[in-house]
C-alpha positions in Angstrom: 15.1 35.7 65.8 15.8 33.3 63.0 12.8 31.7 61.2 12.0 28.2 62.4 12.8 25.4 60.0 10.0 23.4 58.5 10.2 20.6 61.0 6.7 21.5 62.0 3.8 22.1 59.6 2.1 25.5 59.4 -1.2 23.6 58.7 -2.5 22.0 61.9 -4.5 19.5 60.0 -1.5 17.9 58.4 0.2 16.7 61.6 -1.2 14.3 64.1 -1.4 15.6 67.7 1.0 14.0 70.2 -1.2 15.2 73.2 -4.9 15.7 73.2 -7.2 17.1 76.0 -10.8 16.4 75.1 -13.7 18.1 76.9 -11.8 18.5 80.2 -13.9 19.5 83.2 -12.5 20.2 86.6 -14.6 20.9 89.7 -13.3 21.8 93.2 -16.4 21.2 95.2 -19.1 23.6 93.8 -16.5 25.6 92.0 -16.2 24.9 88.2 -12.6 25.7 87.3 -12.8 24.1 83.8 -16.0 23.7 81.9 -15.2 21.4 79.0 -11.8 22.6 77.6 -10.3 20.9 74.5 -6.7 21.4 73.4 -4.0 19.6 71.5 -0.3 19.9 70.7 1.6 18.6 67.7 5.3 17.7 67.4 7.4 20.7 66.5 4.6 23.1 67.3 4.3 26.0 69.8 0.7 26.1 70.9 0.0 29.2 73.1 -2.6 29.0 75.8 -3.6 32.5 76.6 -5.9 34.1 79.2 -6.0 36.7 81.9 -5.7 35.9 85.7 -8.4 33.5 86.7 -9.0 32.2 83.2 -8.2 28.6 84.2 -4.8 28.3 82.7 -3.1 27.0 85.9 -5.8 24.4 86.6 -5.6 23.3 83.0 -1.9 22.8 82.8 -1.9 21.0 86.2 -4.5 18.6 84.8 -2.4 18.2 81.6 0.7 17.4 83.7 -0.8 15.0 86.2 -1.1 17.3 89.2 -4.9 17.2 89.1 -7.2 14.5 87.8 -10.0 15.7 85.5 -13.5 15.5 86.8 -14.6 14.7 83.3 -12.9 14.4 79.9 -10.2 12.4 78.2 -6.4 12.8 77.9 -4.7 11.0 75.0 -0.9 10.8 74.6 0.4 9.3 71.3 -3.2 8.1 70.6 -3.4 6.2 74.0 -5.8 7.2 76.7 -3.9 8.3 79.8 -4.8 8.5 83.4 -1.9 10.2 85.1 -1.8 9.4 88.9 1.0 12.0 89.5 3.4 14.4 87.7 6.0 11.7 87.7 3.6 9.6 85.5 3.3 12.4 83.1 7.1 13.0 83.1 7.8 9.3 82.4 5.4 9.5 79.5 7.3 12.5 78.1 5.3 15.5 79.4 7.6 17.9 81.2 6.4 21.1 82.9 8.5 24.1 83.8 6.6 26.1 86.4 7.2 29.7 87.3 9.2 28.8 90.5 11.6 26.6 88.4 12.3 24.3 91.4 15.9 25.3 91.7 18.3 25.8 94.6 20.2 29.1 94.1 23.3 28.2 96.0 23.8 24.9 94.3 25.7 24.7 91.0 24.0 24.7 87.6 25.1 21.1 87.2 23.6 19.9 90.5 20.3 21.7 89.6 20.4 20.3 86.1 20.6 16.7 87.4 18.6 17.1 90.7 17.0 13.7 91.4 18.5 12.1 88.3 22.2 12.2 89.1 24.4 10.0 86.8 26.6 7.6 88.9 29.6 5.4 88.5 30.8 2.4 90.4 28.6 -0.2 92.0 27.0 -1.1 95.3 28.5 0.8 98.2 31.0 2.4 95.9 28.4 4.0 93.7 28.8 7.8 93.6 27.8 10.9 91.6 29.8 11.0 88.3 30.7 14.7 88.6 32.9 14.8 85.5 30.3 13.3 83.2 27.5 15.5 84.7 29.6 18.7 84.2 30.4 17.8 80.6 26.7 17.1 79.8 25.5 20.2 81.5 28.0 22.5 79.8 27.2 21.0 76.4 23.4 21.1 76.8 23.6 24.7 77.9 25.8 25.6 75.0 23.3 24.1 72.6 20.8 26.6 74.1 23.1 29.5 73.7 24.3 29.8 77.3 28.1 29.6 77.9 28.7 28.9 81.6 31.7 30.4 83.4 32.4 26.9 84.8 30.7 23.8 86.0 30.6 25.0 89.6 28.8 28.3 88.8 25.9 28.7 91.2 22.5 28.8 89.5 21.6 31.9 91.6 24.3 33.9 89.7 22.4 33.4 86.4 19.8 35.8 85.1 16.1 34.9 85.2 16.2 34.1 81.5 19.2 31.9 81.9 17.6 30.0 84.7 14.5 29.4 82.5 16.9 28.1 79.9 18.5 25.7 82.4 15.0 24.3 83.3 14.1 24.0 79.6 17.4 22.3 78.7 17.0 19.9 81.6 13.5 18.9 80.4 14.7 18.4 76.8 17.8 16.3 77.9 15.6 14.0 79.9 13.4 13.1 77.0 10.5 15.6 76.9 8.2 15.1 73.9 5.8 17.8 75.2 7.2 20.8 77.1 4.7 22.9 79.1 6.0 26.4 80.0 4.1 28.3 82.7 4.5 32.0 82.1 8.2 31.7 81.3 8.6 35.4 80.4 6.3 37.0 83.0 9.0 38.4 85.3 11.8 39.0 82.7 13.2 42.1 81.0 13.3 42.6 77.2 16.7 41.0 76.6 16.0 38.0 78.9 12.6 37.5 77.3 14.2 37.5 73.8 16.6 34.8 75.0 13.8 32.6 76.4 11.8 33.0 73.2 14.9 32.0 71.1 15.2 28.9 73.4 11.6 28.0 72.7 12.3 28.3 69.0 15.3 26.0 69.3 13.2 23.4 71.2 10.5 23.5 68.6 13.0 22.9 65.9 13.9 19.6 67.6 10.4 18.3 67.0 9.2 18.8 70.6 5.7 20.2 71.1 5.7 23.3 73.2 2.7 24.5 75.3 3.4 28.2 76.0 1.2 29.6 78.8 1.1 33.4 78.8 -1.0 36.5 79.3 1.3 38.5 77.0 0.1 38.5 73.4 3.3 40.0 71.9 5.4 37.2 73.4 3.0 34.5 72.2 2.9 35.9 68.7 6.7 35.9 68.5 6.9 32.1 68.7 3.4 30.7 68.5 1.9 28.6 65.7 -1.5 28.4 67.2 -3.3 30.3 69.9 -6.1 29.1 72.2 -7.8 31.6 74.6 -9.3 30.6 77.9 -11.8 32.7 79.8 -13.5 31.7 83.0 -12.7 28.0 82.4 -14.0 27.9 78.8 -12.3 28.0 75.5 -13.1 31.1 73.4 -11.5 29.7 70.3 -8.3 28.6 68.6 -6.6 30.3 65.7 -3.5 29.7 63.7 -0.7 32.2 63.0 -2.0 34.8 60.6 -5.6 33.9 61.2 -6.1 36.5 64.0 -4.8 40.0 64.5 -2.9 40.9 67.7 -5.8 43.3 68.6 -8.4 40.6 68.2 -6.4 38.2 70.3 -6.0 40.9 73.0 -9.7 41.6 73.0 -10.5 37.9 73.4 -8.2 37.7 76.4 -9.6 40.9 77.9 -13.2 39.7 77.8 -14.1 40.9 74.3 -17.7 42.3 74.5 -17.5 42.9 78.2 -14.4 45.2 77.7 -16.1 47.0 74.8 -19.2 47.7 77.0 -17.0 48.9 79.8 -15.1 51.2 77.4 -18.4 52.6 76.1 -19.7 53.3 79.6 -16.5 55.1 80.6 -16.4 57.3 77.5 -13.6 55.4 75.6 -11.0 55.7 78.4 -10.2 52.0 78.9 
């Protein structure tokens, strides 16, 4: 993968955050899903949110993207306090989320999936109709920018590989004005080559000055593109480190529970 250009700073202190989550708590009845999590993302940065299953990653990104309202805490976007009533509110502000299911219809064309719900039209009144020619041209060009050459505008999205479908979803979010792009485990079900393509796409997006929140439980994938790394465990932040400030093994230990895993390894004679 090519090295990212210097559109983003390697020093987190030199660039102002575009999105800040301050002291976020989320309760579901008596269950505390998030216990005061703080997190921020800067333009042109890939900030990786890491944690094992049950760490609170899904709840946190749903709070970030307007699916859940925080029980306590503050969300600031471009220095303004925000109270998102829905994911649409977050999208209109410039926060786009690509969830694992990708929200695509396999038998529909790539173009139709790309513009689903936001179809360009031509004509007026009762003569208004979907501008297929313009939509095809845009889709093909935007996919080309991301390194995907479609066979044709009518190619069904279901014929694409998993990595290519992820790229469609990312390209769609970027085209419609995302300033912050949240990616929920985008490489979790992909092979090595498809994963490489998705990581390259993330790098392209970051170069455009978009803040990327990369949610993952895979340390190697995160280290390939991440600028900063925040680890969640049981709804709490275990810490944030910049690239080069923490070793892969230390990051993996934090995700695995750190001291708890070391104790388990000792009790099992070093077999963990």
